[in-house]
Structure formats: C-alpha cells, structure tokens
N, C-alpha and C positions, 0 to 999 in steps of 0.2 A: 635799391632794387633787389627784390627777392628773386634769385634764379629759378628757372623752371625745374621741375623735379627730375627731368631727364638728364641733367647735368650732374656728373659724378666725378669721383677722383680718378686720376690716371692709373692705368694698370701697371703692374710691375714690369721692369725692363725686359725686352725681348732678348733671349740668349743668343740668337743667331748673329754671327759676324758676317757682314756683307763683304763682297770681294772689292768693293770700292769704298773704303772708309771715308766718312764725311770730313774727318780731319784734314784730308788731302785736298779738299775743295773749298775755295773761299766762298762763303755765303754772305759776306758783308756787301751791302749796296747802299747808295744814297737813298734817303727816305724823304718823300714829300707827300702831302695830303691834298686832295682835291675834292670839290663838291661832287655829289652823286651824279653819274652820267647815265642817262636813259639807254645809251647804246650798250651798256655792260650786259644787260639781259640777252640781247640778241647775239652778242659776241660769245657769251657762255654757250648758248644753244648751238651755234655753228661749230664751236670747238668740241662740244659734247658729241655731236654727230660724227665728227672726224675721228675722235678718240674711240668711240664705240666701234666704228668700222676697223680702225687700225689695230685695235687690241682685241677685237672679237669678244666684247663684253656686252651684256645687256645695257641699254641706254639708261634704265632705271637704277643701275648701280653707280651712276655718275650724278652728283648733286652739286649745286651752286652754294657755296658757303662764304662766311666772312662778311666784311663790311660792304663789299660790292654787291652782295646778294640782298641787301636791305635798303629799299628806297629811302632817300633822305639822309643817309649817314655819310659823314666825311670819311674818305677812304684813300688808301694808296691806290693808284691806277693799275692795279694788278689783280686780275680776276682769279679767285681761289676756287679750285675744283676739288671735290673729294671723290675718290674711287673706292668703293667697297669690294673687298675680295673675300671669298668664302673660306679660304685656307690662309693661315698665317704661320710662318712668313710666306709671302708670295713666292712663286717660282721664279728662278732667274730668267726664264723665257719672257715673263711679263715685264721684267725690268729692262730686258733688251728691246722688247717691242716698244716700250715707252721712249727709250733712247732713240730708236729709229724714227719715232714720230717727231723728233727734234727737241726733246726735253733733256735737260742735264740733271743727272742723279746726284742728290746731296745727302744720301743716307738718312738716318734718323733726325739729323739736325737738332739734337737736344731734346727730342720728344720720344720717349719709348713707344714702341709698337706703331709708329707712323713713319712711312718712307716719303720723303719730300723730293719733288722734282720741280724744275722751273724752265720756262720757255720765254725768251725775251725777244721783242720785235715791236712793230708798230702797235700791236696789242699784246700785252704780256700776261702770262698765266703762271700760277703755281698749282701743282698737282700734288694732293695728299692722298697717299694710298694707306688705307686702314682696313681692319677687319669689318666685314659687312655685318651690321647690326651690333657691333661691339661698342665699347665705351666711347671711343672717339667718334664713331658714327652717330650714336644717339645724342651725345653731348652737342656736337656741332649743329645738328638739325634742330634740336630742342632750343638752343640759343637763337638760331636764326628765325625760327617760327615765332618764338616769344617776342623778339624785337620787331618783327614784321607786324604783329598784331597789337602792339602796345606803344602808343606814341610817347607817353611819359617815360617808359622804360628806354625808348630810343634816345630821348633827350638826355637822361641821366647816363646812359652807357656812353654817349658821345663825350660826356665830360669826364667820366671816371675810368674808362677802359684802359687808360695808359698810366694811371697812378699805381705804383707798386709799393710805396713806403712813405710814411710821414713820421715826424718826430719833432719835439720841442728842442732837441739837441742838434744844432746845426752841424756839429762835427760828426755826429752819427750819420746824418743824411749825406754828408760829403764822402764818408767811407763807403756807404752803400753805392752812391753814384760811381765812385772810382772802381769799385768791384765789378759793377756791370760793364763799364767801359773796358776793363781789363779782359772781360769775356766777349768783347766785340759787340756789346749791345749799347747803342747810342741812348743816352739818358741826360736829363736836365733837372735842376733843382728849382722849384717854384717857391715863392714867398721867402726867399733867402733873406732879403733885407728886413722884412717884418719879423722873421724869427731871431734876428740879431738885435732888435731894438731894446734899449734899456727900460722903456716904458712898458711894464708888464701888461697893462690893460690892452695895449695895441699889439702884443706879441701873439703870433699865430704859428702853428706847426709848419715847418718846412716840409715840402713834398718832393719825392723823387718820382719823375714820370719817364717812361720810355717813349720814344718817338713812334715806334712801330707796334701797333696793337697785336700783331701776330707773334711778337716776342714776349707777350705778357706771361704766359705759363713758364717759359724758361727763366725770365727775369725773376718771377716770384720764388722759384726754386733757388736761384743764386742769392737773392736777398735772405731767404731763410738760412741758408748755409753760412752766409756772412755773419748774421746776427748770432747764430749758434757758436761760431768760432770766437767772436768777440766776447760773448758771455762766458765762454770757457777759458778765456785768456788769463783770468786772475783766479787765484785760490782763495781770495778773501771774501767771496760771496757777493753781497750787495751792500749799498749804503743807504741810510735813511735821511731823507731831506729834513732839515731842521725847521723848515717853514710849514710844510703841509704834512709831514710825517709819512710820505709815500716811499715805498721801497723802489730802489733803482738798480739796474745792473751796473757792475764795476766799470763797464766801458762808457757809461753815460757821464759827461761833464756837466750837464744841466739836468735838473729834475724833469722827468717826462710830464709831470702833472702841473707844476706851477712855474717851471722855467728857471728856478733859482740855481745859481752857479754853485757847483760843488766846492766845498772848502776842505782842503787837505791840511793835515797837520804838518808842521815843518819838517819832521823826520820821515814823512810818507813820500818817498821818492822811488 
C-alpha cells in the first residue's frame, strides 16, 4: 500500500514539560478488536458537539480519526477524536477544561507534539490534541480519507497495520517482542513454527505484531532502537553467510536471506 502524500514523518519532540507527567499515569489497557459498528459515527458526532461546547472550540477543529472512522475496518471499540489547536503547546486552561469534561490526561504517551486523553464508559473515547494543520493533523486525515476511498487499501491495511518487524532469525523476533512488552506494548510472534522448520523451502520469516494499531508508531520507534542497540553490541562488524554470501549483523544467528544457521569457530565465545 502506497501511503497518501499527506503522511509525513513525526516532528521533533516538544520541549514543554507538562505538570502531569505521563509516566505517572498507567496507560495499559486490555485490547480486543471488534467488527465495525455503524453507531460509532453518531457517537462521535454527539461527543464532538459536547466537546465543542465544553471547550469553546469550533466544531470543525474536531475530527473523527483511526479505525472507527473507516467503515468496514476491524477496530478497538474506542472512538478516536482529534482536536486541532492553533497554538502549541496548548494552554493549561484547555487541559483543565478537557479534564472537567471527564477525560483523563495521559501526556504525550510516547508521541511528541500530541497530548492524549481518554474517557471510559459505555462508549469510550480517546482525544488527541495536536497542532491544527500540523504534521499529525494532516497525516491522520490523509490516512483516514485514503482508506475511506480505497477498498484494496483498506483490506491490506487491516492485514498489515499491526506488523512492526519480520526476520528469518527467530531469536531476533523474540528479542524484539520482549523489548516491546518491556515497554508495555502487547505483541505476539506469527509464523514462529514455520520460521523454526529445518526444511528451508517451507521456512518463512517470523513476524512481530502489536495488538493495538494505535501503538504502531511507538512500537516502530522501539523496534528501531532495539535493532540499533543489537547491531552496536559487537565490535566485530558483520558476518558473511557461507551459503548465499549475504552480509548479516552480528546479532543474527540465522542468515536473514537464506536462513542458514551461523557457524562460529570453537574459540569464538
């Protein structure tokens, strides 16, 4: 799936320190996915009206984003709302007003220049406060509108949106999964048995998937940091697979290309 042109890289971290650090708030929750619910659109509209009045913001500065905004997508039953603000960081008075509206403040929750809030009840909501017309605003709307208008893209997105890493080295995928879970992100390994098979023709890469698609950006950052740490762990550089001659990082025990096990010399301990 080729992403729409409106999707760009994340901006640099916001220098402001909030009075309620996210580290003091537990953001972990059980995750389950459900089929698209037609009531989500009307629930968003009602909550949007309530927030616009409570926060004294234009209704057009509130948008429905995420999987619940795209008909036909499997999603968490939590409606994602984006609020665009003209000044960043937003005033403390806005944060206080959102809290009075019943939302719990989670800070940046791992995503720079985005403040996250949640409201849990019979119908649950997440509120993402971002700079109006900034990178987050444009990226979220571009992805939503692209998926709404492209059935093939929706089908592929539903399959791929939670895969954050794949490798022919099962030990590598296990390290990545453990790193994600250490940071509080629920993850699983797919194709684990096929990745371990001794029959090369049947061997496929093992894949690490996160359960919650809203964690994708944060998970991708953790995966990149984990791989960078692993690749810097050895001063020996790389090793060459004797079968296919591909270069592999020192942390790989199986060749990424053909899956052959690395053979170490007896004194290489």
